[in-house]
C-alpha positions as CSV (number, residue, x, y, z in Angstrom):
1,M,-43.1,2.2,43.7
2,Y,-41.2,5.4,44.5
3,Y,-40.4,7.6,41.5
4,E,-39.4,11.2,40.8
5,Q,-39.6,13.6,37.8
6,H,-37.0,16.3,37.2
7,G,-36.5,19.0,34.6
8,E,-38.7,21.7,33.2
9,G,-38.9,20.7,29.5
10,G,-37.3,19.0,26.6
11,E,-37.5,15.4,25.4
12,P,-38.3,12.8,28.0
13,L,-35.4,10.6,29.4
14,V,-35.9,7.5,31.6
15,L,-33.1,6.3,33.8
16,V,-33.3,2.7,35.1
17,H,-30.9,1.6,37.9
18,G,-29.4,-1.8,38.5
19,Y,-29.5,-4.6,41.0
20,T,-29.4,-3.3,44.7
21,G,-29.4,0.3,43.4
22,D,-31.8,3.1,43.7
23,I,-32.4,6.6,42.3
24,T,-29.3,8.0,44.0
25,D,-27.3,6.2,41.3
26,W,-28.2,9.1,39.1
27,R,-27.3,11.9,41.5
28,L,-24.3,13.0,39.4
29,V,-26.2,12.6,36.1
30,L,-29.3,14.6,36.8
31,P,-27.6,18.1,36.9
32,E,-26.4,17.5,33.3
33,V,-29.4,16.0,31.7
34,T,-32.1,18.1,33.4
35,R,-30.7,21.2,31.6
36,T,-32.3,19.8,28.4
37,H,-34.6,16.9,29.2
38,R,-37.6,15.9,31.4
39,V,-36.3,13.0,33.4
40,L,-38.1,10.1,35.1
41,I,-36.2,8.0,37.7
42,M,-37.6,5.3,40.0
43,D,-36.7,2.7,42.6
44,H,-37.5,-0.8,41.4
45,R,-39.8,-3.0,43.5
46,G,-37.8,-4.0,46.6
47,H,-35.2,-1.3,46.1
48,G,-34.8,2.1,47.7
49,R,-38.1,3.5,48.9
50,S,-40.3,1.1,46.8
51,Q,-42.3,-1.6,48.5
52,A,-40.8,-5.1,48.7
53,T,-43.1,-8.0,48.2
54,S,-42.2,-11.3,50.0
55,D,-43.0,-13.2,46.8
56,R,-39.6,-13.8,45.4
57,S,-41.0,-14.9,42.0
58,A,-42.3,-11.3,41.5
59,Y,-38.8,-9.8,40.8
60,S,-38.4,-11.1,37.2
61,V,-36.8,-8.8,34.6
62,L,-40.1,-8.9,32.6
63,Q,-42.1,-7.9,35.7
64,M,-39.7,-5.0,36.3
65,A,-40.0,-4.0,32.7
66,D,-43.8,-3.9,33.2
67,D,-43.2,-1.6,36.2
68,V,-41.0,0.8,34.3
69,E,-43.4,1.0,31.4
70,A,-46.3,1.6,33.8
71,L,-44.5,4.6,35.3
72,I,-43.6,5.9,31.9
73,A,-47.3,5.8,31.0
74,L,-48.2,7.5,34.3
75,A,-45.6,10.3,33.5
76,G,-47.3,10.7,30.1
77,F,-44.2,10.0,28.0
78,D,-45.1,8.9,24.5
79,H,-41.6,8.9,23.0
80,Y,-38.6,8.9,25.1
81,H,-34.9,8.2,25.5
82,L,-34.1,5.2,27.7
83,L,-30.9,4.4,29.7
84,G,-30.5,1.2,31.7
85,H,-27.6,0.3,34.0
86,S,-26.6,-3.3,34.7
87,M,-29.9,-5.1,35.6
88,G,-31.6,-1.9,34.4
89,G,-29.9,-2.6,31.1
90,A,-31.6,-6.0,30.9
91,I,-34.9,-4.3,31.6
92,A,-34.2,-1.6,29.0
93,Q,-33.4,-4.3,26.4
94,E,-36.8,-5.9,27.0
95,I,-38.5,-2.5,26.7
96,A,-36.6,-1.7,23.5
97,L,-37.7,-5.0,21.9
98,R,-41.4,-4.7,22.7
99,S,-41.8,-0.9,22.5
100,A,-39.3,-0.1,19.7
101,G,-41.4,2.6,18.1
102,R,-41.5,4.7,21.2
103,L,-37.7,4.9,21.9
104,L,-35.8,8.0,20.7
105,S,-32.6,6.4,21.8
106,L,-31.3,3.6,24.0
107,T,-28.2,3.6,26.3
108,L,-26.9,0.3,27.7
109,E,-24.5,0.9,30.6
110,D,-22.3,-1.9,32.0
111,T,-24.9,-4.6,31.3
112,S,-25.1,-7.9,29.5
113,H,-27.1,-9.9,27.0
114,K,-27.2,-12.8,29.6
115,F,-26.6,-12.8,33.4
116,G,-26.3,-16.5,34.0
117,L,-23.1,-17.7,35.8
118,S,-22.8,-21.2,34.6
119,G,-19.3,-20.5,33.2
120,N,-17.8,-18.8,36.2
121,E,-17.6,-21.2,39.1
122,V,-15.9,-18.8,41.5
123,V,-18.5,-16.1,41.1
124,R,-21.3,-18.6,41.2
125,M,-20.1,-20.0,44.5
126,F,-19.6,-16.5,45.9
127,I,-23.2,-15.5,45.1
128,E,-24.6,-18.8,46.5
129,Q,-22.6,-18.2,49.7
130,R,-23.8,-14.6,49.9
131,N,-27.5,-15.5,49.4
132,A,-27.3,-18.3,52.0
133,L,-25.7,-15.8,54.4
134,A,-28.5,-13.3,53.7
135,E,-31.1,-16.0,54.5
136,S,-29.4,-17.0,57.8
137,Q,-28.0,-13.8,59.2
138,G,-29.6,-10.9,57.3
139,M,-28.4,-8.2,55.0
140,A,-25.9,-6.6,57.5
141,A,-23.9,-9.8,57.1
142,I,-23.7,-9.3,53.4
143,V,-22.2,-5.8,53.8
144,A,-19.6,-7.3,56.1
145,M,-18.4,-9.9,53.6
146,P,-15.0,-9.3,51.9
147,A,-15.4,-8.0,48.4
148,L,-14.2,-10.2,45.5
149,V,-12.3,-7.3,43.9
150,A,-10.6,-4.1,45.1
151,P,-12.7,-0.9,44.9
152,P,-12.3,1.1,41.7
153,P,-9.8,4.0,42.0
154,H,-12.3,6.8,41.5
155,M,-15.2,5.7,43.6
156,P,-15.7,8.2,46.5
157,K,-15.4,6.7,49.9
158,E,-18.6,8.4,51.1
159,R,-20.5,6.8,48.2
160,T,-19.2,3.3,49.2
161,A,-20.4,4.0,52.7
162,E,-23.8,5.1,51.4
163,T,-24.3,2.0,49.2
164,D,-23.3,-0.2,52.1
165,K,-26.0,1.4,54.3
166,R,-28.5,1.0,51.5
167,L,-27.7,-2.7,51.0
168,A,-28.0,-3.4,54.8
169,G,-31.5,-2.0,54.7
170,M,-32.7,-4.0,51.7
171,S,-35.3,-6.7,52.0
172,V,-33.8,-10.2,51.9
173,D,-36.7,-11.3,49.7
174,A,-35.9,-8.5,47.2
175,Y,-32.2,-9.2,47.3
176,I,-32.5,-12.9,46.5
177,G,-35.6,-12.6,44.4
178,A,-34.1,-9.9,42.1
179,W,-30.9,-11.9,41.6
180,R,-32.9,-15.0,40.8
181,G,-35.0,-13.0,38.3
182,L,-31.9,-11.6,36.7
183,S,-30.0,-14.9,36.5
184,E,-33.1,-16.7,35.1
185,W,-33.7,-14.0,32.5
186,E,-33.9,-15.3,28.9
187,G,-31.4,-12.8,27.8
188,T,-31.0,-11.3,24.3
189,T,-28.2,-13.4,22.9
190,E,-30.4,-14.3,20.0
191,R,-32.5,-11.2,20.0
192,A,-30.1,-8.2,20.4
193,R,-29.9,-7.7,16.6
194,Q,-33.6,-7.0,16.6
195,I,-33.1,-3.9,18.7
196,S,-33.8,-1.0,16.4
197,A,-33.5,2.1,18.6
198,P,-30.3,4.2,18.1
199,T,-28.1,2.6,20.7
200,M,-25.0,3.5,22.7
201,V,-23.3,0.8,24.6
202,I,-21.0,2.2,27.4
203,Y,-18.9,0.5,30.0
204,G,-16.0,1.0,32.4
205,D,-12.8,-0.6,31.2
206,R,-12.2,-2.0,34.7
207,D,-15.6,-3.7,35.0
208,A,-15.7,-7.5,35.4
209,P,-14.4,-9.2,32.3
210,P,-17.7,-11.0,31.5
211,L,-19.5,-7.6,31.5
212,V,-16.8,-6.1,29.3
213,Q,-17.2,-9.0,26.9
214,A,-21.0,-8.6,27.0
215,A,-20.7,-4.9,26.1
216,L,-18.6,-5.8,23.1
217,Y,-21.1,-8.5,22.1
218,L,-24.0,-6.1,22.3
219,A,-22.2,-3.4,20.4
220,G,-21.5,-5.9,17.7
221,Q,-25.0,-7.3,17.5
222,I,-27.2,-4.2,17.7
223,P,-27.4,-2.6,14.3
224,G,-25.6,0.8,14.2
225,A,-24.7,0.7,17.9
226,V,-22.1,3.2,19.2
227,L,-19.5,1.9,21.7
228,E,-18.1,4.2,24.4
229,V,-15.4,3.1,27.0
230,V,-14.9,5.0,30.2
231,P,-11.2,4.7,31.3
232,E,-10.3,3.8,34.9
233,A,-13.9,3.0,35.8
234,A,-15.5,-0.2,36.9
235,H,-19.2,-1.0,37.2
236,A,-20.6,2.5,37.9
237,P,-18.9,5.0,35.6
238,Q,-21.7,7.4,36.1
239,Y,-20.5,7.8,39.7
240,E,-16.8,7.0,39.3
241,R,-16.0,9.2,36.3
242,P,-19.2,11.4,35.9
243,E,-17.6,14.0,33.7
244,L,-16.6,11.4,31.1
245,F,-19.9,9.4,31.4
246,N,-22.0,12.6,31.1
247,A,-20.1,13.8,28.1
248,A,-20.7,10.5,26.3
249,L,-24.4,10.5,27.2
250,R,-24.7,14.1,26.0
251,R,-23.2,13.2,22.6
252,H,-25.7,10.3,22.3
253,L,-28.7,12.3,23.3
254,D,-27.8,15.2,21.0
255,R,-27.3,13.1,17.9
256,N,-30.6,11.5,18.4
257,A,-32.6,14.6,19.4
258,I,-35.8,15.3,17.5
259,S,-38.5,18.0,17.8
260,L,-41.4,16.7,19.8
261,P,-44.9,18.2,19.7
262,K,-45.8,19.9,23.0
């Protein structure tokens, strides 16, 4: 697995990207948080510069949570702040449930308590078609598929081109395996209220309606959760409206800061 550490000192912060993402998802967040925190970022298995196994069953949410916690141990972080975006939010919820005493705070960004698509036939068919196309024609064909929705108003064009190139180079096994792992994840519908870390739920107001509803659900279930909404942003507010996203993250980190022994 590929990972990086940034920042000279301060409380540890772990940033966990989403499905088909990589460490560049945090490019506009790092300058803000590294002023005050030691930051760990990583590429999930099969993403970015991390190795992709051909075993598609090895991309479960629980396995990727194990990966993240192994890297946290390698970095020597005992107590830390944790932020998960989309699929990374599912991973972060699992870590929060099993390692509650180690979290200084939790941030859940544009994520859900459950990623199954049984109730959305249009999206389910789109994803099935997309996965079949990846199998038959490769990842470049996925990039060429028309999008289901228009691009968000504040996403830089150069970033869209960068993510298209990234997706075209992704392993088909990782692409399909990670989606299966996410869609088969147990979820936290019945467990979210057991999350005890100080939590901020943040989402873009133009994200897909099921994810907006999921953010509201999580904010209502997790005890004491703070809800933040980024206007005119869709699924990646940390890149679409970084100044607003970073300000909300800063407020959350500051109100949950503690003095850690060196």
